[in-house]
C-alpha positions in Angstrom: -40.7 -28.2 14.2 -43.7 -26.2 15.4 -43.2 -22.4 15.5 -45.4 -22.1 18.7 -42.9 -24.3 20.6 -40.0 -22.2 19.3 -41.8 -19.1 20.4 -42.5 -20.6 23.8 -38.9 -21.6 24.2 -37.8 -18.1 23.2 -40.0 -16.6 26.0 -38.5 -19.0 28.6 -35.0 -18.2 27.5 -35.7 -14.5 27.5 -36.9 -14.6 31.1 -33.8 -16.6 32.1 -31.5 -14.1 30.3 -32.9 -11.1 32.1 -32.1 -12.6 35.5 -28.6 -13.7 34.7 -25.7 -11.3 35.4 -23.0 -10.3 37.8 -25.5 -8.2 39.8 -28.3 -10.4 41.1 -31.8 -9.2 40.3 -34.9 -10.9 41.5 -38.6 -10.7 40.8 -39.2 -9.2 44.2 -36.7 -6.4 43.3 -38.6 -5.6 40.1 -42.0 -5.8 41.8 -40.9 -3.4 44.5 -39.5 -1.1 41.9 -36.1 -1.0 43.5 -34.1 1.7 41.7 -30.9 -0.2 41.1 -32.7 -3.3 39.8 -35.0 -1.4 37.5 -32.0 0.6 36.2 -30.1 -2.6 35.4 -33.1 -4.2 33.7 -33.9 -1.2 31.5 -30.3 0.0 30.8 -28.5 -3.3 30.3 -30.5 -6.6 30.4 -33.4 -5.7 28.1 -31.2 -3.9 25.5 -29.0 -7.0 25.5 -32.0 -9.3 25.1 -33.4 -7.3 22.2 -30.0 -7.1 20.5 -29.6 -10.9 20.8 -33.1 -11.7 19.4 -32.8 -9.2 16.5 -29.2 -10.3 15.6 -30.2 -14.0 15.8 -33.3 -13.7 13.7 -31.7 -11.4 11.1 -28.4 -13.3 10.6 -30.3 -16.6 10.3 -32.5 -15.2 7.6 -29.5 -13.8 5.9 -28.1 -17.3 5.7 -31.4 -18.6 4.4 -31.4 -16.0 1.6 -27.8 -16.7 0.6 -28.4 -20.5 0.5 -31.5 -20.0 -1.6 -30.1 -17.7 -4.2 -26.8 -19.6 -4.5 -28.5 -23.0 -4.4 -25.9 -24.2 -1.9 -26.7 -25.3 1.7 -23.2 -24.3 3.0 -23.2 -20.7 1.8 -23.8 -17.9 4.4 -22.5 -14.4 5.1 -19.6 -16.1 6.9 -18.7 -18.3 4.0 -19.4 -15.8 1.2 -16.9 -13.1 2.3 -19.7 -10.8 3.4 -18.7 -10.5 7.1 -15.0 -10.2 6.3 -15.7 -7.4 3.7 -17.8 -5.6 6.3 -14.9 -5.7 8.7 -12.5 -4.4 6.0 -15.0 -1.5 5.5 -14.8 -0.7 9.2 -11.0 -0.5 9.1 -11.1 1.7 6.0 -13.6 4.0 7.7 -11.3 4.4 10.7 -8.3 5.2 8.3 -10.1 8.0 6.6 -12.0 9.2 9.7 -9.9 8.8 12.8 -13.1 9.1 15.0 -15.5 7.6 12.5 -19.1 8.2 13.3 -21.8 5.5 13.1 -22.8 6.9 9.7 -19.3 6.6 8.3 -18.9 3.1 9.8 -22.2 2.0 8.4 -21.6 3.5 4.9 -18.1 2.0 4.5 -19.1 -1.4 6.1 -22.2 -1.8 3.9 -20.3 -0.7 0.7 -17.5 -3.2 1.3 -19.9 -6.0 2.3 -22.0 -5.4 -0.8 -18.8 -5.3 -3.0 -17.4 -8.5 -1.4 -20.7 -10.4 -1.8 -21.1 -9.4 -5.4 -17.4 -10.5 -6.0 -18.3 -13.9 -4.5 -21.4 -14.2 -6.7 -19.3 -13.2 -9.8 -16.8 -15.9 -9.0 -19.6 -18.3 -8.4 -21.0 -17.7 -11.9 -17.6 -18.5 -13.5 -17.2 -21.8 -11.7 -18.4 -24.7 -13.8 -18.0 -27.4 -11.2 -20.4 -26.1 -8.4 -19.7 -28.7 -5.8 -21.5 -28.5 -2.5 -18.3 -28.2 -0.5 -16.2 -26.4 -3.2 -18.3 -23.2 -3.3 -18.2 -22.4 0.4 -14.5 -23.2 0.4 -14.0 -20.6 -2.3 -15.9 -18.2 -0.2 -13.8 -18.9 2.9 -10.6 -18.5 0.8 -11.9 -15.1 -0.5 -12.9 -14.1 3.0 -9.4 -15.0 4.3 -7.8 -12.8 1.6 -10.1 -9.9 2.5 -9.6 -10.5 6.2 -5.8 -10.5 5.8 -6.0 -7.2 3.9 -8.0 -5.7 6.8 -5.4 -7.0 9.3 -2.6 -5.5 7.2 -4.1 -2.1 7.1 -5.0 -2.3 10.8 -1.3 -3.0 11.6 -0.2 -0.3 9.1 -2.3 2.4 10.7 -2.1 1.2 14.3 -5.8 0.1 14.3 -5.3 -3.6 15.2 -6.9 -3.2 18.6 -10.0 -1.6 17.1 -10.1 -4.2 14.3 -9.9 -7.1 16.7 -12.8 -5.8 18.7 -15.0 -6.8 15.8 -13.3 -10.2 15.3 -15.3 -11.8 18.2 -18.9 -11.1 18.7 -19.6 -9.8 22.2 -22.9 -8.7 23.8 -21.2 -7.7 27.1 -20.9 -4.0 26.1 -24.5 -3.7 24.9 -26.4 -1.1 26.9 -29.1 1.4 26.1 -27.8 3.8 23.4 -25.4 1.3 21.9 -27.6 -1.2 20.2 -30.4 0.8 18.4 -28.6 0.5 15.1 -29.8 -3.1 15.0 -33.4 -1.7 14.5 -32.4 -1.2 10.9 -32.5 -5.0 10.5 -36.2 -5.1 11.3 -37.6 -3.6 8.1 -35.1 -5.7 6.1 -36.3 -8.8 7.8 -39.9 -7.8 6.9 -38.8 -7.2 3.3 -37.3 -10.7 3.3 -40.6 -12.1 4.4 -42.4 -10.2 1.5 -39.9 -11.6 -1.0 -39.8 -15.1 0.3 -41.7 -16.6 -2.6 -39.5 -14.8 -5.1 -36.4 -16.0 -3.4 -37.8 -19.6 -3.5 -38.4 -19.3 -7.3 -34.9 -17.7 -7.7 -33.5 -20.8 -6.0 -34.7 -23.0 -8.8 -32.2 -21.4 -11.2 -31.9 -18.4 -13.5 -33.3 -20.0 -16.6 -36.3 -21.6 -14.8 -37.0 -18.3 -12.9 -37.0 -16.2 -16.1 -39.3 -18.7 -17.8 -41.8 -18.2 -14.9 -41.6 -14.4 -15.5 -39.4 -13.6 -12.5 -36.9 -10.7 -12.8 -34.1 -13.0 -11.6 -31.3 -10.4 -11.4 -33.4 -7.9 -9.5 -34.5 -10.5 -6.9 -30.9 -11.7 -6.4 -29.7 -8.2 -6.0 -32.3 -7.4 -3.5 -31.3 -10.5 -1.5 -27.6 -9.5 -1.6 -28.5 -5.9 -0.5 -30.5 -7.3 2.5 -27.7 -9.6 3.5 -25.1 -6.9 3.2 -26.9 -4.3 5.2 -27.9 -6.7 8.0 -24.3 -8.2 8.2 -22.9 -4.6 8.4 -25.3 -3.6 11.2 -24.5 -6.7 13.2 -20.7 -6.4 12.8 -20.8 -2.7 13.8 -23.0 -3.4 16.9 -21.8 -6.7 18.3 -19.0 -8.0 16.1 -18.7 -11.2 14.1 -20.9 -14.1 14.9 -19.8 -17.2 13.0 -21.9 -20.2 11.7 -25.2 -18.7 12.8 -26.5 -18.1 9.2 -25.0 -21.4 8.1 -26.3 -24.0 10.6 -29.8 -22.6 11.5 -31.3 -22.7 8.0 -29.9 -26.2 7.5 -31.4 -27.5 10.7 -34.8 -26.0 9.7 -34.6 -27.4 6.2 -34.2 -31.0 7.6 -37.7 -30.7 9.1 -39.5 -28.2 6.9 -38.0 -28.5 3.5 -36.5 -25.8 1.2 -39.6 -23.7 0.6 -38.4 -20.3 2.0 -41.9 -19.0 2.8 -42.7 -22.1 4.9 -39.3 -22.1 6.7 -38.5 -18.4 7.2 -40.5 -18.1 10.5 -38.9 -21.2 11.9 -35.5 -20.0 10.8 -35.9 -16.7 12.5 -37.2 -18.2 15.8 -34.6 -20.9 15.9 -31.8 -18.4 15.2 -33.0 -16.2 18.1 -33.3 -19.3 20.4 -29.9 -20.6 19.4 -28.1 -17.3 19.9 -29.9 -16.6 23.2 -29.0 -20.1 24.5 -25.4 -19.6 23.6 -25.3 -16.2 25.3 -26.8 -17.6 28.5 -24.2 -20.4 28.3 -21.4 -17.8 27.8 -22.4 -16.0 31.0 -22.6 -19.1 33.3 -19.6 -21.2 32.2 -17.1 -19.1 34.1 -19.5 -16.9 36.1 -19.1 -14.1 37.1 -16.8 -13.7 34.1 -18.1 -13.9 30.5 -17.0 -15.7 27.4 -17.5 -13.8 24.1 -20.6 -15.0 22.3 -18.6 -15.4 19.0 -16.4 -18.0 20.7 -19.3 -20.0 22.1 -21.3 -19.9 18.8 -18.1 -20.8 17.0 -17.3 -23.9 19.0 -20.9 -25.2 19.1 -21.5 -24.2 15.5 -18.4 -26.0 14.3 -19.6 -29.3 15.7 -23.0 -28.9 14.2 -21.5 -27.9 10.9 -19.3 -31.1 10.9 -22.4 -33.1 11.6 -24.3 -31.5 8.7 -21.3 -32.3 6.4 -21.2 -35.9 7.5 -25.0 -36.2 7.3 -25.0 -34.8 3.7 -22.3 -37.2 2.6 -24.0 -40.2 4.0 -27.5 -39.2 2.9 
């Protein structure tokens, strides 16, 4: 899977994305600097495109990191209780601060995502039979408990409508001034690139990593922090996007192996391509109406996930 082809495909999808919407915008409108067309492009289409690319890249890399440090191909922020914990943090922030600012949402969401992920990792250490399917199932069960807790508090404090707005990912409301928080993901993605070799070594196991002189706990903790912050940022900005961090790294590993440094670029590019393609599909299926991106990714991702499960069992 050549990165240059993924990059070219991303450019093509980006151009298509900019010109899809309820309001028709053409090249001629842009070249003639028509006020309304330029406003739509700058205020809505480009912010949406940037948010999709950043979210797709960062969440895919999060999945790659989680799979590497847990040594399990079916672990991701979705199946490790990270996303559910971030949502619980959002609900708690609204309970304590009725008109919670972005800072409050981010602080609570990150804190709960970090705690939930560490709880999952603690449970993982205590499990002796680390089956390929058992571990993500435990993560899903933990996530369901946390999600049920969030729903309970949302009903208790009449916040269910706000809580449900983060249940399905949706880029429809992304406009200029409502997506810039995603920029926090960019330095974290760069940090993931810098630590790619260390994550690869950590994926060989704690004892082996320590024998090679790696500070295993520090590297794992850095990976968890990166995943928690990015997951929180994405949940706050666009909501929950299922399966993305699960299926994209698996697809890349089929072609490029498990060395994180070699596959991280392809993972980032494929994640952006996949999410952008799903977003375009969500806008044209029932045009001029729009299907939430979380629903489209969930349906397509579930079929790919089933294929990966069957492929692994028959391999």
